[in-house]
C-alpha positions, -999 to +999 in steps of 0.1 A: +000+000+000+028+024+010+047+015-022+017+022-044+012+056-027+049+064-033+046+054-070+015+075-074+033+105-057+062+102-081+040+100-112+020+130-100+052+149-094+063+142-129+029+153-143+029+186-125+063+195-139+053+191-175+049+221-198+012+213-201+007+216-164+026+249-162+005+261-192-027+255-173-011+268-141-005+302-156-043+306-160-046+306-122-044+345-118-072+348-144-094+320-134-094+327-096-118+356-099-146+332-110-150+312-077-146+344-057-175+360-076-196+328-074-191+326-036-199+362-030-230+360-052-242+329-034-237+347-001-257+377-010-284+356-026-286+336+007-290+368+027-316+384+004-336+352+001-345+356+038-367+386+029-401+380+013-396+399-019-364+379-027-373+344-015-373+332-051-335+335-050-333+306-026-338+281-054-307+293-073-282+293-044-275+256-048-265+260-084-243+290-077-226+272-048-221+241-070-205+262-097-185+280-072-171+248-056-163+234-090-144+264-101-127+267-067-113+232-071-101+239-106-085+272-094-067+255-065-054+228-089-041+255-113-025+273-084-007+241-074+006+237-109+017+273-110+036+270-077+058+243-093+074+270-115+091+284-084+103+319-077+080+326-048+085+331-011+080+295+001+065+304+035+040+328+020+032+304-008+025+276+017+000+298+036-017+309+005-019+274-009-036+260+022-061+288+025-068+283-012-074+246-007-094+254+024-116+277+004-123+250-022-131+224+005-153+247+024-173+257-007-178+221-015-189+212+020-213+242+021-229+231-012-233+195+000-249+206+033-272+230+016-282+204-010-290+180+018-310+205+037-331+216+007-337+180-004-353+172+029-376+202+024-362+219+055-354+255+048-344+262+084-307+264+081-287+250+110-260+268+130-235+245+113-245+258+079-241+295+091-208+286+107-195+271+075-204+304+057-184+323+082-154+300+078-156+301+040-156+339+039-127+340+062-106+315+042-115+332+010-104+366+023-071+352+037-064+333+005-069+365-015-048+385+009-018+361+008-022+356-029-019+394-034+011+395-011+028+368-032+022+389-064+027+424-052+046+421-019+036+417+017+031+454+023+011+460-009-022+469+009-005+489+037+022+507+017+002+539+014-018+536+045-020+569+064+006+570+093-021+575+120-039+544+108-007+524+106+000+534+142-035+524+152-032+489+138+004+484+149+021+486+116+056+502+115+075+514+085+103+488+084+119+501+052+134+536+057+136+556+026+171+567+016+177+605+019+190+616-015+218+641-017+210+676-031+240+676-054+242+650-082+280+648-078+274+632-044+248+607-056+257+571-053+252+558-089+237+524-080+215+536-051+203+569-066+203+563-104+203+525-112+182+511-083+152+535-089+151+522-125+151+486-113+124+493-087+102+508-114+108+482-141+121+450-125+114+446-088+077+437-091+089+402-104+123+401-087+117+407-050+120+388-017+084+375-020+085+368-058+119+359-070+115+348-106+146+329-117+157+330-081+167+366-088+162+396-065+169+431-077+157+450-047+191+459-033+229+458-040+235+426-020+210+405-040+220+422-073+256+411-068+245+376-058+226+370-091+200+344-099+197+307-107+222+310-136+248+329-116+260+365-120+238+389-141+265+414-150+302+415-160+318+446-146+334+467-173+314+451-201+277+458-204+273+440-238+283+407-221+262+413-190+230+392-188+208+419-173+218+444-201+212+418-228+178+409-214+165+445-212+178+454-247+164+423-266+136+431-291+102+431-273+092+402-295+119+380-281+106+355-255+136+362-233+132+400-233+128+416-199+106+428-185+081+403-200+053+413-224+027+434-206+052+451-183+067+485-190+102+481-205+132+503-198+135+534-219+165+538-241+178+564-217+175+540-188+193+512-206+221+536-215+225+546-178+226+509-169+253+502-195+273+533-184+274+521-148+284+485-158+310+497-183+325+520-156+331+490-134+297+484-117+309+497-084+281+498-058+296+526-037+310+551-062+294+585-067+286+602-099+316+625-097+339+594-095+329+580-128+337+592-163+308+613-176+302+611-214+283+638-232+255+613-238+252+604-201+254+641-191+225+648-215+204+620-201+210+632-166+202+667-178+236+680-166+265+698-182+299+681-179+312+714-165+283+720-141+280+686-126+284+699-090+254+722-094+230+695-106+205+679-083+189+645-083+157+661-096+176+669-128+174+632-139+141+643-154+132+678-166+128+702-137+091+705-139+069+722-113+032+724-110+005+728-083-021+700-080-052+703-100-084+708-082-105+676-079-136+694-090-119+704-122-107+668-129-142+655-123-157+680-147-133+670-174-140+633-168-177+641-175-165+652-210-152+616-216-116+626-209-095+599-191-073+615-164-050+598-139-019+609-119+014+596-132+025+586-097+014+586-061+014+621-046+025+636-080+007+667-093+014+656-128-013+639-149-016+615-178-046+624-201-062+604-228-091+610-252-103+578-269-129+591-292-135+621-316-121+653-302-142+684-299-130+720-295-149+720-262-128+692-249-095+709-259-107+742-244-116+725-212-082+708-210-066+743-207-076+741-170-050+714-164-024+725-190+001+730-162-003+695-147-006+675-180+027+657-187+015+627-208-011+633-235-026+605-256-046+616-287-039+586-309-067+573-333-086+606-329-098+631-354-075+659-341-066+685-367-035+706-374-054+737-362-065+721-330-029+713-321-024+751-315-044+747-283-015+727-269+009+756-269+002+762-232+011+727-221+047+737-211+052+706-189+042+681-216+069+654-219+050+627-239+026+633-268+009+605-288-005+614-322-002+581-341-029+572-366-042+608-369-044+632-398-018+655-384+005+670-411+035+694-413+013+724-405+003+708-372+040+702-361+046+740-362+024+743-332+046+721-311+076+745-310+066+758-275+066+723-260+102+727-248+101+698-223+087+672-249+107+640-248+086+615-266+066+621-298+047+594-318+037+603-353+032+568-367+007+567-395+004+605-399+008+628-429+041+644-418+070+648-443+105+661-443+092+696-441+076+690-407+108+674-393+124+709-394+100+720-367+112+693-344+148+705-344+137+732-320+127+708-292+157+706-269+147+675-249+132+654-276+147+619-273+122+594-289+104+599-322+083+574-341+078+580-379+066+546-393+043+549-423+047+586-428+058+606-458+093+613-445+123+602-466+156+586-456+173+618-464+150+638-442+155+615-413+193+617-418+192+655-416+172+654-384+195+628-369+225+650-378+209+680-361+199+660-330+224+631-325+209+620-292+174+616-307+162+580-313+143+579-345+122+548-353+111+546-390+115+509-396+147+518-415+177+495-406+205+512-387+232+505-414+212+524-440+206+554-417+243+555-406+255+555-442+231+584-450+243+604-420+279+598-431+272+611-466+256+642-451+288+648-430 
């Protein structure tokens, strides 16, 4: 008997490590919402069925509970398969796993008990039945909480909790924020330049709770340790460093990092990473101790001769704005304008209009011109003349105009957007003439010109005028370089 159990266990272990099992396991984050919804619906139906106007709901509770128990079992199985992939905090995973299994078992028991009660024609539910409901809701809540902690980190729910409330419930801020120096020359390159990039683009999948590939990028110690395949960088050689290779692979490559669906590093961020690695990847050196190239100085928004005067804030344009009034934002949302802050406690906003644009909408946007830093107008009917209404958006750093009817005339109205860094003109009517207007934008670093009327020669002229500008036209780099050489 023991031998048979051992054999079954081995066979099952081999089964769950197959690609097919992992394939189904990865549906766990999507599928888990189904049993949660079914359980909550059944719970509220049970409550409302006690009142005369809603007694008809009682006959449906059995079916909803049955469906909930079935999907809960499937979800728990998928979760078990997913866990075999590894890369999770084992202690947290074990707690989440047992609460998940407990939820599936409790849902099944609850359905069986209710089915038995209703089959006997006795609608007076026992204390045991009500107690099972209490246990089920508790296990469901805890399974969800620990699952969220696995995915987002243990302090995900409490990270932005007000300090008085944290004190009330006995939560202390374990992680003390580093005080950044006021002068860039005193900034520690890894702590103040590289680590913030990693925290934004990599740490969500490579942290203590969720260490994909056994790799943690949350601090210098773990970065130096590397992952399951060893070291992730080669000091002095970025091009042979695993982390640099991964973040610069084409987005279509299955090994590109971050994975599809996550925000990748910008070109400027990858260049800063390469600069730090090429300069020796020292975790303690300050900016003033490394060789500063013109390109790096430009990315950091500092002059090579004025490095001592630059502050940490100069890594981005030195933008300032007062917060927009909530009443103003709500009034704009009523005009079908999507508005969200770009970061917690930031006064700056990202704005998107997803349908035909009216003059009234653009006029109303003037109320938040100071706070708007990302503006998405792609696939809209915006006209060249309407672009003139953006002249007051002095803090705009990203503008998306792809798949619109914008032409060279429209680009003339962008000359006042001196902080613009990103401009997408894919699928527009712009030509070489319009590119001349873009030469006046001092901080422009990314420009997309696929399927436009621009020529290779026009792009080469613009690249010559703005050597730090990344221009994406679909043209191969060798062709572009040869054209630029001819111009020189």
